[in-house]
C-alpha positions as a Markdown table, in Angstrom:
| # | Residue | x | y | z |
|---|---|---|---|---|
| 1 | Met | 74.8 | 35.7 | 96.6 |
| 2 | Ala | 78.1 | 34.3 | 98.0 |
| 3 | Asn | 78.3 | 31.4 | 95.6 |
| 4 | Gly | 77.6 | 33.5 | 92.6 |
| 5 | Ile | 80.3 | 36.0 | 93.5 |
| 6 | Ala | 82.9 | 33.4 | 94.5 |
| 7 | Ala | 82.8 | 32.0 | 90.9 |
| 8 | Thr | 83.0 | 35.4 | 89.3 |
| 9 | Trp | 85.8 | 35.5 | 86.7 |
| 10 | Ile | 88.5 | 38.1 | 87.1 |
| 11 | Gly | 90.0 | 38.4 | 83.6 |
| 12 | Glu | 93.7 | 38.8 | 83.1 |
| 13 | Leu | 93.1 | 42.4 | 81.8 |
| 14 | Thr | 91.4 | 43.5 | 85.0 |
| 15 | Lys | 93.0 | 46.6 | 86.4 |
| 16 | Gly | 95.0 | 45.8 | 89.6 |
| 17 | Leu | 95.7 | 42.2 | 88.6 |
| 18 | Pro | 99.5 | 41.4 | 88.4 |
| 19 | Pro | 100.6 | 41.5 | 84.8 |
| 20 | Thr | 101.9 | 38.0 | 84.9 |
| 21 | Ser | 98.7 | 36.5 | 86.5 |
| 22 | Pro | 96.3 | 34.6 | 84.4 |
| 23 | Gly | 92.6 | 35.2 | 84.9 |
| 24 | Leu | 91.1 | 33.5 | 88.0 |
| 25 | Glu | 87.9 | 33.2 | 90.0 |
| 26 | Ile | 87.6 | 35.9 | 92.6 |
| 27 | Asp | 87.6 | 33.4 | 95.5 |
| 28 | Glu | 91.1 | 32.3 | 94.4 |
| 29 | Ile | 92.6 | 35.7 | 94.9 |
| 30 | Gly | 93.0 | 35.3 | 98.6 |
| 31 | Arg | 94.9 | 32.0 | 98.1 |
| 32 | Gln | 97.7 | 33.6 | 96.0 |
| 33 | Arg | 99.5 | 34.9 | 99.1 |
| 34 | Trp | 100.2 | 38.2 | 97.4 |
| 35 | Asn | 101.4 | 41.1 | 99.6 |
| 36 | Leu | 101.3 | 44.8 | 98.5 |
| 37 | Leu | 104.4 | 45.8 | 100.5 |
| 38 | Arg | 106.4 | 43.0 | 98.9 |
| 39 | Gly | 105.7 | 44.4 | 95.5 |
| 40 | Asp | 103.4 | 41.6 | 94.4 |
| 41 | Leu | 100.7 | 44.0 | 93.1 |
| 42 | Pro | 101.0 | 46.5 | 90.2 |
| 43 | Leu | 100.6 | 50.0 | 91.4 |
| 44 | Pro | 98.4 | 52.0 | 91.4 |
| 45 | Val | 96.1 | 49.7 | 93.3 |
| 46 | Ala | 93.1 | 50.2 | 95.5 |
| 47 | Val | 92.8 | 48.2 | 98.8 |
| 48 | Leu | 90.3 | 47.8 | 101.6 |
| 49 | Arg | 91.7 | 47.0 | 105.0 |
| 50 | Gln | 89.7 | 44.2 | 106.5 |
| 51 | Ser | 90.1 | 45.2 | 110.1 |
| 52 | Ala | 88.8 | 48.7 | 109.3 |
| 53 | Leu | 85.8 | 47.3 | 107.5 |
| 54 | Glu | 84.9 | 45.1 | 110.5 |
| 55 | Arg | 85.4 | 48.0 | 112.9 |
| 56 | Asn | 83.1 | 50.3 | 110.8 |
| 57 | Glu | 80.4 | 47.6 | 110.6 |
| 58 | Glu | 80.6 | 47.1 | 114.4 |
| 59 | Trp | 80.3 | 50.9 | 115.1 |
| 60 | Met | 77.3 | 51.3 | 112.8 |
| 61 | Arg | 75.5 | 48.3 | 114.3 |
| 62 | Ala | 76.0 | 49.8 | 117.8 |
| 63 | Phe | 74.8 | 53.2 | 116.5 |
| 64 | Arg | 71.6 | 51.7 | 115.1 |
| 65 | Glu | 70.9 | 50.0 | 118.4 |
| 66 | His | 71.7 | 53.0 | 120.4 |
| 67 | Met | 69.5 | 55.4 | 118.4 |
| 68 | Gly | 66.7 | 52.9 | 117.6 |
| 69 | Val | 66.9 | 53.3 | 113.8 |
| 70 | Arg | 67.1 | 51.0 | 110.8 |
| 71 | Leu | 69.7 | 51.3 | 108.1 |
| 72 | Ala | 69.3 | 50.9 | 104.4 |
| 73 | Pro | 72.8 | 51.7 | 103.1 |
| 74 | His | 73.2 | 53.2 | 99.7 |
| 75 | Ala | 74.6 | 50.7 | 97.2 |
| 76 | Lys | 75.9 | 53.5 | 94.9 |
| 77 | Thr | 78.9 | 53.9 | 97.3 |
| 78 | Thr | 80.5 | 50.6 | 96.5 |
| 79 | Met | 78.3 | 48.8 | 94.0 |
| 80 | Ser | 79.9 | 45.7 | 95.3 |
| 81 | Pro | 77.5 | 42.8 | 96.0 |
| 82 | Gln | 80.0 | 41.3 | 98.5 |
| 83 | Leu | 80.1 | 44.5 | 100.6 |
| 84 | Ile | 76.4 | 44.9 | 100.3 |
| 85 | Gln | 75.9 | 41.4 | 101.6 |
| 86 | Arg | 78.2 | 42.1 | 104.5 |
| 87 | Gln | 76.0 | 45.1 | 105.3 |
| 88 | Leu | 72.9 | 42.9 | 105.2 |
| 89 | Asp | 74.6 | 40.2 | 107.3 |
| 90 | Ser | 75.4 | 42.8 | 109.9 |
| 91 | Gly | 71.7 | 43.6 | 110.3 |
| 92 | Cys | 70.8 | 46.3 | 107.7 |
| 93 | Trp | 67.1 | 46.5 | 106.9 |
| 94 | Ala | 67.3 | 47.1 | 103.2 |
| 95 | Ile | 69.5 | 48.4 | 100.4 |
| 96 | Thr | 69.1 | 51.9 | 98.9 |
| 97 | Val | 69.8 | 52.5 | 95.2 |
| 98 | Ala | 69.5 | 55.5 | 92.8 |
| 99 | Thr | 69.0 | 54.0 | 89.4 |
| 100 | Val | 67.3 | 51.1 | 87.7 |
| 101 | His | 70.7 | 49.7 | 86.8 |
| 102 | Gln | 71.5 | 49.5 | 90.5 |
| 103 | Ile | 68.2 | 47.8 | 91.1 |
| 104 | Arg | 68.9 | 45.2 | 88.5 |
| 105 | Thr | 72.4 | 44.6 | 89.9 |
| 106 | Cys | 71.0 | 44.1 | 93.4 |
| 107 | Arg | 68.3 | 41.8 | 92.1 |
| 108 | Gln | 70.8 | 39.8 | 90.2 |
| 109 | Phe | 72.5 | 39.0 | 93.5 |
| 110 | Gly | 69.4 | 38.3 | 95.4 |
| 111 | Ile | 68.6 | 41.5 | 97.3 |
| 112 | Gln | 65.0 | 41.3 | 98.4 |
| 113 | Arg | 64.2 | 44.7 | 99.9 |
| 114 | Ile | 65.2 | 47.8 | 98.0 |
| 115 | Ile | 64.5 | 51.6 | 98.3 |
| 116 | Leu | 64.9 | 53.6 | 95.1 |
| 117 | Ala | 65.8 | 56.9 | 96.7 |
| 118 | Asn | 64.7 | 58.6 | 93.5 |
| 119 | Gln | 61.8 | 59.1 | 91.1 |
| 120 | Leu | 60.9 | 56.0 | 89.1 |
| 121 | Ile | 60.7 | 57.5 | 85.6 |
| 122 | Gly | 60.5 | 56.0 | 82.1 |
| 123 | Arg | 58.4 | 53.3 | 80.5 |
| 124 | Arg | 61.1 | 50.6 | 80.4 |
| 125 | Glu | 62.2 | 51.4 | 83.9 |
| 126 | Ile | 58.7 | 51.3 | 85.4 |
| 127 | Asp | 57.8 | 48.1 | 83.5 |
| 128 | Tyr | 61.0 | 46.4 | 84.7 |
| 129 | Val | 60.2 | 47.1 | 88.4 |
| 130 | Leu | 56.6 | 46.1 | 88.1 |
| 131 | Ser | 57.6 | 42.9 | 86.3 |
| 132 | Glu | 60.0 | 42.1 | 89.1 |
| 133 | Leu | 57.3 | 42.7 | 91.7 |
| 134 | Lys | 54.9 | 40.4 | 89.7 |
| 135 | Arg | 57.6 | 37.7 | 89.2 |
| 136 | Asp | 58.8 | 37.6 | 92.8 |
| 137 | Pro | 56.2 | 37.8 | 95.6 |
| 138 | Glu | 59.0 | 38.2 | 98.2 |
| 139 | Phe | 60.5 | 41.3 | 96.5 |
| 140 | Glu | 59.8 | 44.4 | 98.6 |
| 141 | Phe | 60.3 | 47.7 | 96.8 |
| 142 | Tyr | 59.9 | 51.4 | 97.6 |
| 143 | Cys | 60.3 | 54.4 | 95.3 |
| 144 | Leu | 59.7 | 58.2 | 95.6 |
| 145 | Val | 57.3 | 60.6 | 94.0 |
| 146 | Asp | 57.3 | 64.4 | 94.1 |
| 147 | Ser | 54.7 | 65.4 | 91.5 |
| 148 | Ile | 51.2 | 64.5 | 90.4 |
| 149 | Ala | 52.8 | 63.8 | 87.0 |
| 150 | Gly | 55.0 | 61.2 | 88.6 |
| 151 | Val | 51.9 | 59.6 | 90.2 |
| 152 | Gly | 50.3 | 59.5 | 86.8 |
| 153 | Met | 53.3 | 57.7 | 85.2 |
| 154 | Leu | 53.2 | 55.0 | 87.9 |
| 155 | Lys | 49.4 | 54.5 | 87.4 |
| 156 | Glu | 49.9 | 54.2 | 83.7 |
| 157 | Gly | 52.7 | 51.6 | 84.3 |
| 158 | Ile | 50.4 | 49.5 | 86.5 |
| 159 | Ala | 47.7 | 49.7 | 83.8 |
| 160 | Arg | 50.3 | 48.0 | 81.5 |
| 161 | Ile | 51.7 | 45.5 | 84.0 |
| 162 | Asp | 49.7 | 44.9 | 87.2 |
| 163 | Pro | 52.0 | 43.3 | 89.8 |
| 164 | Gly | 49.0 | 42.1 | 91.8 |
| 165 | Arg | 49.9 | 44.1 | 94.8 |
| 166 | Pro | 50.3 | 47.8 | 95.6 |
| 167 | Leu | 53.4 | 49.7 | 94.5 |
| 168 | Asn | 55.0 | 51.2 | 97.6 |
| 169 | Val | 55.7 | 54.9 | 97.4 |
| 170 | Leu | 57.1 | 57.6 | 99.7 |
| 171 | Val | 56.4 | 61.3 | 99.1 |
| 172 | Glu | 59.6 | 63.2 | 98.7 |
| 173 | Gly | 60.3 | 66.5 | 100.4 |
| 174 | Gly | 62.9 | 68.9 | 98.9 |
| 175 | Glu | 64.1 | 72.4 | 99.4 |
| 176 | Glu | 64.5 | 75.5 | 97.2 |
| 177 | Gly | 67.6 | 75.3 | 95.0 |
| 178 | Gly | 68.0 | 71.6 | 95.8 |
| 179 | Arg | 67.4 | 68.5 | 93.8 |
| 180 | Thr | 64.1 | 66.6 | 93.6 |
| 181 | Gly | 61.4 | 66.8 | 96.2 |
| 182 | Cys | 58.3 | 68.9 | 97.0 |
| 183 | Arg | 59.3 | 72.4 | 97.9 |
| 184 | Ser | 56.3 | 73.2 | 100.2 |
| 185 | Leu | 53.9 | 71.4 | 102.5 |
| 186 | Glu | 51.0 | 72.2 | 100.2 |
| 187 | Asp | 52.8 | 70.6 | 97.2 |
| 188 | Ala | 53.7 | 67.5 | 99.2 |
| 189 | Met | 50.1 | 67.1 | 100.4 |
| 190 | Gln | 48.7 | 67.4 | 96.9 |
| 191 | Val | 51.0 | 64.6 | 95.8 |
| 192 | Ala | 50.2 | 62.5 | 98.9 |
| 193 | Arg | 46.5 | 62.9 | 98.2 |
| 194 | Ala | 47.0 | 61.9 | 94.6 |
| 195 | Met | 48.8 | 58.7 | 95.7 |
| 196 | His | 46.0 | 58.0 | 98.3 |
| 197 | Gly | 43.5 | 58.4 | 95.5 |
| 198 | Ala | 45.3 | 55.9 | 93.4 |
| 199 | Ala | 44.9 | 53.1 | 96.0 |
| 200 | Pro | 45.0 | 50.2 | 96.0 |
| 201 | Lys | 47.4 | 50.4 | 93.0 |
| 202 | Leu | 49.7 | 52.8 | 94.9 |
| 203 | Ala | 50.4 | 52.7 | 98.6 |
| 204 | Leu | 51.7 | 55.7 | 100.4 |
| 205 | Cys | 54.2 | 54.2 | 102.9 |
| 206 | Gly | 56.0 | 57.2 | 104.2 |
| 207 | Val | 58.0 | 60.4 | 103.7 |
| 208 | Glu | 61.5 | 60.8 | 102.4 |
| 209 | Gly | 64.2 | 63.5 | 101.9 |
| 210 | Tyr | 67.9 | 64.0 | 101.5 |
| 211 | Glu | 69.6 | 66.5 | 103.9 |
| 212 | Gly | 73.1 | 65.9 | 102.5 |
| 213 | Leu | 73.0 | 68.8 | 100.1 |
| 214 | Asn | 73.4 | 71.0 | 103.2 |
| 215 | Ala | 76.9 | 69.7 | 103.8 |
| 216 | Gly | 78.3 | 73.2 | 104.0 |
| 217 | Ala | 75.5 | 74.5 | 106.2 |
| 218 | Asp | 75.3 | 74.5 | 109.9 |
| 219 | Asp | 73.4 | 71.8 | 111.8 |
| 220 | Ala | 70.3 | 74.1 | 112.4 |
| 221 | Val | 69.7 | 74.3 | 108.6 |
| 222 | Val | 69.7 | 70.5 | 108.4 |
| 223 | Ala | 67.4 | 70.2 | 111.4 |
| 224 | Asp | 65.0 | 72.7 | 109.9 |
| 225 | Phe | 64.7 | 70.6 | 106.7 |
| 226 | Leu | 64.1 | 67.4 | 108.6 |
| 227 | Arg | 61.4 | 69.1 | 110.6 |
| 228 | Phe | 59.8 | 70.0 | 107.3 |
| 229 | Leu | 59.7 | 66.3 | 106.4 |
| 230 | Val | 58.2 | 65.6 | 109.8 |
| 231 | Arg | 55.4 | 68.1 | 109.2 |
| 232 | Ile | 54.6 | 66.4 | 105.9 |
| 233 | Ala | 54.4 | 63.0 | 107.7 |
| 234 | Glu | 52.2 | 64.4 | 110.5 |
| 235 | Ser | 49.9 | 66.1 | 108.0 |
| 236 | Cys | 49.5 | 62.9 | 106.0 |
| 237 | Asp | 48.8 | 61.0 | 109.2 |
| 238 | Arg | 46.1 | 63.5 | 110.3 |
| 239 | Glu | 44.4 | 63.0 | 106.9 |
| 240 | Gly | 44.6 | 59.3 | 107.0 |
| 241 | Leu | 46.6 | 59.1 | 103.8 |
| 242 | Phe | 49.2 | 56.4 | 104.8 |
| 243 | Ala | 48.3 | 53.0 | 103.5 |
| 244 | Ala | 49.8 | 50.7 | 106.2 |
| 245 | Asp | 52.0 | 50.4 | 109.3 |
| 246 | Pro | 54.7 | 51.2 | 110.0 |
| 247 | Val | 55.1 | 54.6 | 108.4 |
| 248 | Leu | 58.6 | 55.0 | 107.0 |
| 249 | Leu | 60.5 | 58.2 | 107.7 |
| 250 | Ser | 63.7 | 58.1 | 105.6 |
| 251 | Ala | 66.7 | 60.4 | 105.1 |
| 252 | Gly | 70.3 | 60.3 | 106.3 |
| 253 | Gly | 73.3 | 60.4 | 104.1 |
| 254 | Ser | 76.7 | 59.9 | 105.6 |
| 255 | Ala | 77.2 | 63.2 | 107.3 |
| 256 | Phe | 74.0 | 64.0 | 109.3 |
| 257 | Phe | 72.5 | 60.7 | 110.1 |
| 258 | Asp | 72.5 | 61.4 | 113.8 |
| 259 | Ile | 70.5 | 64.6 | 113.3 |
| 260 | Val | 68.1 | 62.6 | 111.2 |
| 261 | Ala | 67.6 | 60.0 | 114.0 |
| 262 | Glu | 67.0 | 62.8 | 116.5 |
| 263 | Glu | 64.6 | 64.9 | 114.5 |
| 264 | Phe | 62.6 | 62.0 | 113.1 |
| 265 | Ser | 62.2 | 60.6 | 116.7 |
| 266 | Lys | 60.2 | 63.7 | 117.5 |
| 267 | Ala | 57.5 | 62.9 | 114.9 |
| 268 | Arg | 54.0 | 62.6 | 116.5 |
| 269 | Leu | 52.1 | 60.1 | 114.5 |
| 270 | Gly | 49.0 | 58.2 | 115.5 |
| 271 | Arg | 50.4 | 55.0 | 114.2 |
| 272 | Pro | 53.7 | 53.1 | 114.4 |
| 273 | Ser | 56.7 | 54.4 | 112.4 |
| 274 | Glu | 60.2 | 53.4 | 111.5 |
| 275 | Ile | 63.2 | 55.6 | 111.0 |
| 276 | Ile | 65.3 | 54.5 | 108.0 |
| 277 | Ile | 68.7 | 56.1 | 107.6 |
| 278 | Arg | 70.6 | 55.5 | 104.3 |
| 279 | Ser | 74.3 | 56.1 | 105.1 |
| 280 | Gly | 76.4 | 54.1 | 102.7 |
| 281 | Cys | 79.9 | 55.5 | 103.1 |
| 282 | Tyr | 80.5 | 54.3 | 106.6 |
| 283 | Ile | 81.6 | 50.9 | 105.6 |
| 284 | Ala | 84.7 | 52.2 | 103.7 |
| 285 | His | 84.8 | 55.6 | 105.3 |
| 286 | Asp | 87.5 | 58.0 | 104.1 |
| 287 | Ser | 90.4 | 60.1 | 105.3 |
| 288 | Leu | 89.0 | 63.6 | 104.7 |
| 289 | Leu | 85.3 | 64.4 | 103.9 |
| 290 | Tyr | 83.7 | 61.8 | 106.0 |
| 291 | Ala | 86.4 | 61.7 | 108.6 |
| 292 | Arg | 85.6 | 65.3 | 109.4 |
| 293 | Ala | 81.8 | 64.5 | 109.2 |
| 294 | Met | 82.3 | 61.7 | 111.7 |
| 295 | Glu | 84.2 | 64.0 | 114.1 |
| 296 | Arg | 81.2 | 66.3 | 114.0 |
| 297 | Val | 78.7 | 63.4 | 114.6 |
| 298 | Val | 80.7 | 62.4 | 117.7 |
| 299 | Gly | 81.1 | 66.0 | 118.8 |
| 300 | Arg | 77.3 | 66.5 | 118.6 |
| 301 | Asn | 76.7 | 63.3 | 120.5 |
| 302 | Pro | 79.3 | 62.7 | 123.2 |
| 303 | Ala | 77.5 | 59.6 | 124.3 |
| 304 | Leu | 78.4 | 58.0 | 120.9 |
| 305 | Ala | 82.1 | 58.0 | 122.0 |
| 306 | Arg | 81.2 | 55.9 | 125.0 |
| 307 | Phe | 78.5 | 53.4 | 123.9 |
| 308 | Gly | 80.8 | 50.9 | 122.2 |
| 309 | Pro | 83.4 | 50.5 | 119.6 |
| 310 | Pro | 85.5 | 53.4 | 118.4 |
| 311 | Pro | 84.2 | 55.5 | 115.4 |
| 312 | Pro | 84.8 | 54.4 | 111.8 |
| 313 | Glu | 88.2 | 54.8 | 110.2 |
| 314 | Ala | 89.3 | 54.8 | 106.6 |
| 315 | Ala | 89.4 | 51.3 | 105.1 |
| 316 | Leu | 90.0 | 52.5 | 101.6 |
| 317 | Glu | 93.5 | 53.3 | 100.4 |
| 318 | Val | 95.1 | 53.8 | 97.0 |
| 319 | Trp | 98.8 | 53.0 | 96.7 |
| 320 | Ala | 101.2 | 54.3 | 94.0 |
| 321 | Tyr | 104.9 | 54.3 | 93.2 |
| 322 | Val | 107.2 | 57.3 | 93.3 |
| 323 | Gln | 108.4 | 57.3 | 89.7 |
| 324 | Ser | 110.3 | 60.6 | 89.5 |
| 325 | Arg | 111.8 | 63.3 | 91.7 |
| 326 | Pro | 112.4 | 65.8 | 89.0 |
| 327 | Glu | 112.8 | 68.7 | 91.4 |
| 328 | Ala | 114.1 | 69.0 | 95.0 |
| 329 | Glu | 110.6 | 69.7 | 96.3 |
| 330 | Lys | 108.5 | 67.6 | 93.9 |
| 331 | Ala | 107.8 | 64.0 | 93.3 |
| 332 | Ile | 105.6 | 62.4 | 90.6 |
| 333 | Leu | 103.7 | 59.2 | 91.4 |
| 334 | Thr | 101.9 | 56.6 | 89.3 |
| 335 | Met | 98.4 | 57.5 | 90.3 |
| 336 | Gly | 95.9 | 59.9 | 88.7 |
| 337 | Lys | 92.4 | 60.9 | 88.0 |
| 338 | Arg | 91.7 | 57.4 | 86.5 |
| 339 | Asp | 92.5 | 55.8 | 89.9 |
| 340 | Val | 91.3 | 58.1 | 92.7 |
| 341 | Ser | 88.5 | 60.5 | 93.6 |
| 342 | Tyr | 89.2 | 64.2 | 93.2 |
| 343 | Asp | 85.6 | 65.6 | 93.0 |
| 344 | Val | 85.6 | 66.9 | 96.6 |
| 345 | Glu | 89.3 | 67.4 | 97.3 |
| 346 | Leu | 92.6 | 65.9 | 96.4 |
| 347 | Pro | 93.9 | 62.7 | 98.1 |
| 348 | Val | 96.2 | 62.9 | 101.1 |
| 349 | Ala | 99.5 | 61.0 | 101.5 |
| 350 | Leu | 99.2 | 58.8 | 104.6 |
| 351 | Lys | 102.1 | 56.3 | 104.7 |
| 352 | Trp | 105.1 | 55.1 | 102.7 |
| 353 | Ser | 107.1 | 51.9 | 102.3 |
| 354 | Arg | 110.3 | 50.8 | 100.7 |
| 355 | Glu | 109.7 | 47.3 | 99.2 |
| 356 | Gly | 109.6 | 44.7 | 101.8 |
| 357 | Glu | 109.5 | 47.1 | 104.7 |
| 358 | Ala | 106.6 | 47.9 | 107.1 |
| 359 | Pro | 104.9 | 51.2 | 106.2 |
| 360 | Ser | 105.8 | 54.4 | 108.1 |
| 361 | Pro | 103.7 | 57.5 | 108.5 |
| 362 | Ile | 104.4 | 60.1 | 105.8 |
| 363 | Pro | 106.3 | 63.1 | 107.2 |
| 364 | Asp | 104.7 | 66.5 | 107.4 |
| 365 | Gly | 105.0 | 68.6 | 104.3 |
| 366 | His | 104.0 | 66.0 | 101.7 |
| 367 | Val | 101.0 | 67.5 | 99.9 |
| 368 | Val | 99.2 | 66.5 | 96.7 |
| 369 | Thr | 98.9 | 69.6 | 94.5 |
| 370 | Gly | 97.4 | 68.2 | 91.4 |
| 371 | Leu | 96.4 | 65.1 | 89.4 |
| 372 | Asn | 96.7 | 64.3 | 85.7 |
| 373 | Asp | 95.1 | 61.2 | 84.2 |
| 374 | Gln | 97.8 | 58.9 | 85.3 |
| 375 | His | 100.1 | 61.1 | 87.5 |
| 376 | Thr | 100.1 | 62.6 | 91.0 |
| 377 | His | 102.0 | 65.8 | 91.7 |
| 378 | Leu | 103.3 | 65.6 | 95.3 |
| 379 | Lys | 104.9 | 68.6 | 96.9 |
| 380 | Ile | 107.6 | 67.3 | 99.3 |
| 381 | Pro | 110.2 | 68.8 | 101.6 |
| 382 | Ala | 113.7 | 68.9 | 100.2 |
| 383 | Asp | 114.8 | 66.4 | 102.8 |
| 384 | Ser | 111.9 | 64.0 | 102.1 |
| 385 | Pro | 112.9 | 60.3 | 102.5 |
| 386 | Leu | 111.0 | 59.3 | 99.4 |
| 387 | Gln | 113.0 | 57.8 | 96.6 |
| 388 | Val | 112.1 | 56.5 | 93.1 |
| 389 | Gly | 110.5 | 53.1 | 93.6 |
| 390 | Asp | 109.1 | 53.8 | 97.0 |
| 391 | Met | 105.4 | 53.1 | 97.6 |
| 392 | Val | 103.0 | 55.7 | 99.0 |
| 393 | Gly | 99.6 | 54.9 | 100.5 |
| 394 | Phe | 97.0 | 57.6 | 100.0 |
| 395 | Gly | 93.7 | 58.3 | 101.8 |
| 396 | Ile | 90.9 | 59.7 | 99.7 |
| 397 | Ser | 88.0 | 62.0 | 100.1 |
| 398 | His | 84.5 | 60.7 | 99.0 |
| 399 | Pro | 84.8 | 57.0 | 98.6 |
| 400 | Cys | 81.9 | 56.8 | 96.0 |
| 401 | Thr | 84.1 | 58.2 | 93.3 |
| 402 | Thr | 87.1 | 56.0 | 94.0 |
| 403 | Phe | 85.1 | 52.8 | 94.0 |
| 404 | Asp | 83.8 | 53.6 | 90.5 |
| 405 | Lys | 87.3 | 53.6 | 89.1 |
| 406 | Trp | 88.0 | 50.0 | 90.0 |
| 407 | Gln | 86.3 | 46.7 | 88.9 |
| 408 | Met | 88.2 | 45.0 | 91.6 |
| 409 | Leu | 89.6 | 46.1 | 95.0 |
| 410 | Tyr | 91.8 | 43.9 | 97.2 |
| 411 | Leu | 91.0 | 43.0 | 100.8 |
| 412 | Val | 94.1 | 43.2 | 102.9 |
| 413 | Asp | 95.1 | 42.4 | 106.4 |
| 414 | Asp | 97.0 | 44.8 | 108.7 |
| 415 | Asp | 100.3 | 43.6 | 107.1 |
| 416 | Tyr | 98.9 | 44.3 | 103.6 |
| 417 | Gly | 98.7 | 40.6 | 102.8 |
| 418 | Val | 95.9 | 40.0 | 100.3 |
| 419 | Val | 93.1 | 38.0 | 101.9 |
| 420 | Gly | 90.5 | 38.4 | 99.2 |
| 421 | Ala | 88.9 | 40.8 | 96.7 |
| 422 | Val | 85.6 | 42.5 | 96.0 |
| 423 | Arg | 84.1 | 43.1 | 92.6 |
| 424 | Thr | 82.2 | 46.2 | 91.6 |
| 425 | Trp | 79.4 | 46.7 | 89.1 |
| 426 | Phe | 79.2 | 50.4 | 88.0 |
């Protein structure tokens, strides 16, 4: 993967590239000696602090070892093959995706073990996956099913293109009012039996669910849902429906992965099992949504504060210029909905800098009140130090929907010198 990415061309019209810069290969970016604080980059610009990425990877590696789980981080967070490869290099077991486009992107860059945490639906989509399995004997793939109709579609696909080995499937459990997934144990067992009946074309490899839709619920609600998934797995085990060892038990977004590890560890199966969590946001983290979630993770598990490195911190920042102070208590900045996530909550001003100076923490009372396409409305105290031309670094909430606004994000050191860049494929 590394060689292919290193030669990726960053065209001169790529957002974030200095307007006087010609196009260049991505591995040349770190050699330009650009520095954000010196004004070398056009703002707005998205950056990833290298030291925070490393710290976050180290923490998650220690968590996996401490809890005895495997990690298949969700690629949809970053859709950056470079960051995905970093995650694999740090010991991740697989990569999770949500769409066939994401599968193809991962395959293009050599990913060999993929979980599609979704239903595999559609003739072209099914045929693509089966063709990849047939073409590459080393490719390991898992998808989900929550209906007998879904089982039928997969069987029809195999009748068209037989990959020469079983298609690995996990039965998905869901909850009333949620997204996909069987709503009852009875429904899940009917689907599991249908998959077992389709052997050896289909192989029932485990049970899956997504607890993250309960983000606003208390921990007990999340635990109840996970216990439902365990009951499905135990029932399948008693009936001998699983095709092979180990049985995969998979859930775990970026908010409750510790509860997933705890509840899945209580499963009583008559055969070996593996717990696969799928948190993807940890690598970049954020300053609001997942910062609070991580505080709750550590609060639920005091030992996690002692077992090794400090918890993840926000690596992702978006910087903008103050372009106007039209009122005593208002500033307008050069960042908007096209540049930063706003689907969960508005960004937060973290630090500011006057060109060439080290950044300082933003004083209290600076609050983002709204975003237009290309503008940020910042409420400020009347005595705010911010002047037109100053730079402000913002933390974000929900990294997934900031990454998808940038084809390229810079990697910076702690002095905001550019040491490299990552490319995204959304």
